N, C-alpha and C positions, 0 to 999 in steps of 0.2 A: 185845642189844648186839652190835656188830660187832667181831670180832677180826681183826687183820691179821697174817699170818705171811709172813716173807720167807725164801725158800729159795735157797741157793747152787747147787743142782744140780737137774736134772730128776727124778732118782730120788727125792730128798727130797720134792719137790712132788707127784709121782705117789703116793707113799706116803700123804701127808696126804689127798689127794683120794680115794684108794681107801678109806681108813678113815673118812671123813666125807662121806657122800653130800650133805650140805647145804653143803659147802665149795665156793667158786667161785674159779676161776683168773682173775686180772686180767691181761689183756694190755695193750692200749692204753687200756682203761678207757672207751671210747666207749659201750659198752652197760651195763656193770656200774655204773660211777660215775654214770651218768644215773639209774639206779634208786635208788642211794644218795641222791643229791642231791634227788630228787623224793619221797623218803620211802617208796618201794615196797619197799626192801630195808633192814631195820633190825636183823636178827639173823643170826648165822652167822659163818663164817670166810672171809676173803678171802685168797687165796694169791698172792703175788708171787714171780717167779722171776728171778734175776739171772744165771743160767747163760748165757754168750755163745753156746752152741750154738743157742739159740732164734732167733738172728738170722743164722745162717750160711747161705750159699747156695752150692750146687754147680751150676754152669751149663754144664758140659761134658757131652758125650754126648747120647744120644737122650732120656734121662729126667732132668729137672732136679729137684733137691731144694732146697726152700726151708724154712727154719726157721719154725715157727708164729708166731714173734714178728716176722717180717719185715713191715714196714709198707707201706702202699700207696705212700707216697713213695719207699721203697727200691725197689719194683718199677719205678716210673716213672723212676728214676735209672739203670736198667740197660738198655742197648740190646739185650742178649741176650734181654730179656723184652718186646720191642716188641709181640709178638702179644697180650700181656696188658695193654698200656697203656690201651686203651679201657675195659676193665672196671675197672681201678684208678682211672682218672680219673672214673669214674661214682660213686665213693664220696665224698660230701660235698664240702667245699671244702678248700683247702690245709691249714688247721689240723687238720681231721679226718683227712686223709690222712697227716699227720705222726705221728698216734697210732694210727690204726686198723690192726689186724694181719690178716694173711690167715687165721691160725688163729681169731681172734675172729669173723671174718666167717662162719665155718661155723656159728656159733650165733645169728646175727642172725635175729630173727623176721620173718615176712612183714609188710610188703612190702620189708624190707631183704634183704641177702644177694646183691647183684648179682655180686660177685666169685666167690662160690661157684657161681653159675649158670654162669659162664664155665668154671670148673674142672670142673664136671659134664660139659659138652660136650666137654671134652678128655680125659675118662676118667682123672681124677687119682686118686691113692691118698692116703689119710690115714694117717700113722704114729701109732699110738695106743699109749700106755704105761700099763699098769695095775700099781700097786704098784712094786716094785723090779726087776721083770723088764725084759727088753729090749723095745723098741717093735716093733710088728708092723704091716705095711701092710694097710689095709682099703680096698676100693673105696669111693669117695665116696658112691655111691648107697646102698650098704649102711650106711655111717656115718650118713647122713641118716635112714634108716629107724630106726636105733637111737636117734638123737637125738630123734626124735618119740616114741619109747617111753620116753625118759629113761634109756637104758642105754648109756653110752659112757665110755671112759677119757679120760686126758689126751692131748691132741693135741700132739705135739712137732715134726712136720714134715709137709710135703706133697710128694708126688712127682708131677711134671707131665710127661707126654709132650710132647716138642717137636714141633709140626706139621712134617712134611717140607716143606710149602710154607705159610708163614704167611699167604699170600693166600687159603688155603682155610678160614681161621678168621674168623668174623664175629660181632660183638656189637652189640646194639642195646638201648638203654634208653629207655623212653618215660616221660616225666614232664611234669607241668604247669608246673613252674618250672625254667628252665634257667639256669646249667649244673648246679646241684647239688640239684635237687628230688628228693623221695622218689619211687620208681618206681611208676607205674601198673602196669607190668610190664616185664620184660626178657627178651630172647631171645639165646641163644648158639648158634652152629651151626658144627660142624666138618664140612666138605663136601669130602673128598678126591675128586679126579676122576681116572678112568682111562679113556682113550680117549673123553673128552668126557662120560662118564657118572659119576654119583655112586657111590662105593664106600665102604661102611661109614660112612654118615652118622650123626652124633650131634647131636641137637637138645635143648636144655634151656630151660626157662622159669623165670623168677623171678616171684614174687607171683601165681602161678596155682594154688598149693596151699600147705599150711602150711610146706613146705620146698621148695627148688628141685627140679624134677622133670624127668624125661626125657619128651620128646614122641615116644613110640615109634610111635604111629600115623603121624606125619609121617615118621619115619625109614623105615618100611616103604613109604610112598608114594613116597619119593625113591630108594630103593635100586635101583641098576642102570639108572637112567633119566637122560636128558639133562634139563637145567633149562630145558625149553621151556614153552610156555603150558599144555599138557595136564598136565604134571607139577605146575606151580604150582597149577593148579585142584584136582588130587588132594590136594596138601598142604593147601590151604585147607580142603578137605572134612574132612580128618582132624585139623585144628588143635586142636579142643577135646577130643579124646579123653583121658579120664583127669584133666582139670583139675578143681580144687576151689577156685576163687577165693573170697575173702571180701570183704565190704563193710567199708570203713573210711573214715577222713576224706579219703583221697586219691581213692578211686574206689569205685563199687559193683561187686558181683560181676557184675551184668548188663553194666555198661560194659566191664569187663575182657574178658568173653566176646565182646562185640561188636567190640572193636578188635583183639583178638589175631590173628584171621585176616588182617586188613588189614596189620598190621605184619610178620607172618610172610611174606606174599607180597612185600612190599617188600624185606625182607632177602634172600629167595631170588632176586628179580629182579636185585638188585644183585650177588649172587654169580654170576649167569649172564653178566654183562657181561665 
């Protein structure tokens, strides 16, 4: 039997979640409620939080802070977050974007999680609260590794570095059905340029592993180099390093491996223009 608990504060919700490993936090409900409606989730505790802190946004300074309950529609409504609009728009249709939260997207199983892929390329931090203590920022890559092991606390906010030049951030989602199809794969790239050469590149893939992943081989291939034909060829050669795609109803693992280098090269060629 499912029990629903409504909490007025983040601390109260974090305490329940820490004391009951089977309890689930309900954000927008686009993931959890689907499992309930389709009969995959029939027992446990669902936790709702009404604390307005979950939807607050601090958009000044070099590091932005977004409450975990901020929806994709809220992201799209803010011009200060224009660099994230492409990733937010990739999440379903308008009805889904009105409900889907940026915190909930962190838990979306493959092949979902396109917004998280963008955050990974931006080196975001996840603010995690365990019990009644204060939240602590955790690198998103570390958080995703803990998620795969099933060991993480309650997400209360995300801290996102603002790109110094938004034109240096790129996002591409490949799907069979447009505009709101499920991803075959997604690619996000932050490619700061210094003197015409890439400096501190960060590339992330979605749907190429159980969680969004860094493409560290591609990052090494790009670092300190101009985005010319030779660099793009080196990036394509390194494109599949570390990937673990799965076969599902959207695409086979073989197909994802075949098309990833092609779409990566297209994204990088567009960034070079």
